[in-house]
C-alpha beads as a LAMMPS data file, in Angstrom:
LAMMPS data file: protein, C-alpha beads

93 atoms
92 bonds

1 atom types
1 bond types

-500.0 500.0 xlo xhi
-500.0 500.0 ylo yhi
-500.0 500.0 zlo zhi

Masses

1 110.0

Atoms # bond

1 1 1 -0.012 0.009 -0.034
2 1 1 1.510 3.267 -1.098
3 1 1 1.079 6.430 0.935
4 1 1 0.004 9.115 -1.528
5 1 1 -0.831 12.060 0.805
6 1 1 -0.101 13.180 4.391
7 1 1 -1.773 16.198 6.004
8 1 1 -0.317 17.489 9.218
9 1 1 -2.031 19.993 11.553
10 1 1 0.594 21.191 14.027
11 1 1 -0.626 22.552 17.405
12 1 1 -0.155 26.301 17.248
13 1 1 -1.790 27.540 20.436
14 1 1 0.485 28.785 23.207
15 1 1 -0.889 26.168 25.600
16 1 1 0.153 23.471 23.077
17 1 1 3.877 24.331 23.535
18 1 1 4.432 21.936 26.390
19 1 1 1.812 19.428 25.384
20 1 1 2.862 15.892 24.387
21 1 1 0.480 16.014 21.389
22 1 1 2.462 17.622 18.607
23 1 1 0.141 17.245 15.631
24 1 1 -2.957 15.635 14.170
25 1 1 -2.491 13.713 10.961
26 1 1 -4.582 12.381 8.041
27 1 1 -2.988 9.884 5.688
28 1 1 -4.115 8.658 2.247
29 1 1 -3.251 5.375 0.561
30 1 1 -3.289 4.850 -3.202
31 1 1 -5.352 8.082 -3.637
32 1 1 -8.419 6.021 -2.577
33 1 1 -8.334 5.321 1.178
34 1 1 -7.906 7.882 3.937
35 1 1 -7.415 7.484 7.665
36 1 1 -8.175 10.493 9.869
37 1 1 -7.178 10.976 13.448
38 1 1 -3.649 9.787 13.699
39 1 1 -1.485 11.813 16.162
40 1 1 2.146 12.619 16.639
41 1 1 3.021 12.304 20.292
42 1 1 6.253 13.236 22.045
43 1 1 6.835 10.161 24.243
44 1 1 9.590 9.130 26.640
45 1 1 11.653 7.810 23.709
46 1 1 10.948 10.633 21.287
47 1 1 8.225 11.194 18.671
48 1 1 5.885 8.424 17.692
49 1 1 2.781 8.027 15.612
50 1 1 -0.400 6.967 17.429
51 1 1 -3.178 5.338 15.496
52 1 1 -6.847 6.548 15.857
53 1 1 -8.168 5.061 19.067
54 1 1 -11.047 5.139 21.458
55 1 1 -11.331 4.780 25.204
56 1 1 -12.814 1.494 26.396
57 1 1 -15.080 1.184 29.468
58 1 1 -12.137 -0.162 31.434
59 1 1 -10.154 3.035 30.744
60 1 1 -7.689 1.442 28.186
61 1 1 -7.374 2.886 24.691
62 1 1 -7.797 0.532 21.727
63 1 1 -6.708 1.326 18.190
64 1 1 -9.617 1.658 15.704
65 1 1 -7.303 0.951 12.753
66 1 1 -3.692 -0.209 12.726
67 1 1 -1.178 -1.777 10.391
68 1 1 -0.843 -5.576 10.544
69 1 1 2.854 -5.801 9.589
70 1 1 5.798 -4.063 11.302
71 1 1 7.041 -3.072 7.841
72 1 1 3.928 -1.038 7.037
73 1 1 3.899 0.562 10.553
74 1 1 7.526 1.576 9.978
75 1 1 6.737 2.985 6.545
76 1 1 3.746 4.994 7.793
77 1 1 5.789 6.290 10.813
78 1 1 8.678 7.380 8.591
79 1 1 6.495 9.100 6.042
80 1 1 4.533 10.987 8.733
81 1 1 7.521 12.057 10.836
82 1 1 9.408 13.149 7.715
83 1 1 6.376 15.307 6.727
84 1 1 6.111 16.614 10.307
85 1 1 9.708 17.659 10.320
86 1 1 9.274 19.422 6.933
87 1 1 6.121 21.270 8.222
88 1 1 7.824 22.087 11.563
89 1 1 10.743 23.674 9.666
90 1 1 8.338 25.813 7.625
91 1 1 6.511 27.192 10.750
92 1 1 9.819 28.032 12.445
93 1 1 10.895 30.320 9.600

Bonds

1 1 1 2
2 1 2 3
3 1 3 4
4 1 4 5
5 1 5 6
6 1 6 7
7 1 7 8
8 1 8 9
9 1 9 10
10 1 10 11
11 1 11 12
12 1 12 13
13 1 13 14
14 1 14 15
15 1 15 16
16 1 16 17
17 1 17 18
18 1 18 19
19 1 19 20
20 1 20 21
21 1 21 22
22 1 22 23
23 1 23 24
24 1 24 25
25 1 25 26
26 1 26 27
27 1 27 28
28 1 28 29
29 1 29 30
30 1 30 31
31 1 31 32
32 1 32 33
33 1 33 34
34 1 34 35
35 1 35 36
36 1 36 37
37 1 37 38
38 1 38 39
39 1 39 40
40 1 40 41
41 1 41 42
42 1 42 43
43 1 43 44
44 1 44 45
45 1 45 46
46 1 46 47
47 1 47 48
48 1 48 49
49 1 49 50
50 1 50 51
51 1 51 52
52 1 52 53
53 1 53 54
54 1 54 55
55 1 55 56
56 1 56 57
57 1 57 58
58 1 58 59
59 1 59 60
60 1 60 61
61 1 61 62
62 1 62 63
63 1 63 64
64 1 64 65
65 1 65 66
66 1 66 67
67 1 67 68
68 1 68 69
69 1 69 70
70 1 70 71
71 1 71 72
72 1 72 73
73 1 73 74
74 1 74 75
75 1 75 76
76 1 76 77
77 1 77 78
78 1 78 79
79 1 79 80
80 1 80 81
81 1 81 82
82 1 82 83
83 1 83 84
84 1 84 85
85 1 85 86
86 1 86 87
87 1 87 88
88 1 88 89
89 1 89 90
90 1 90 91
91 1 91 92
92 1 92 93
């Protein structure tokens, strides 16, 4: 599955400056399938991409969608974080 578009919405409000949530992401595959609601989070080991999720009655969060293979997860993460870096550099200038 080829990623054909990534849209990043970086948090720009002053209160977002220290927030772990760095951006909201929409990703399109093959110009025909889009997933909304991914997030870029600043975790203990650096930035990571969180899949869309919902809170379960027991308080745990469960992914609504997620890649099956580690290779696809790595590809999605790389494409999104590369685009995030590109967009972050634009907003800093």
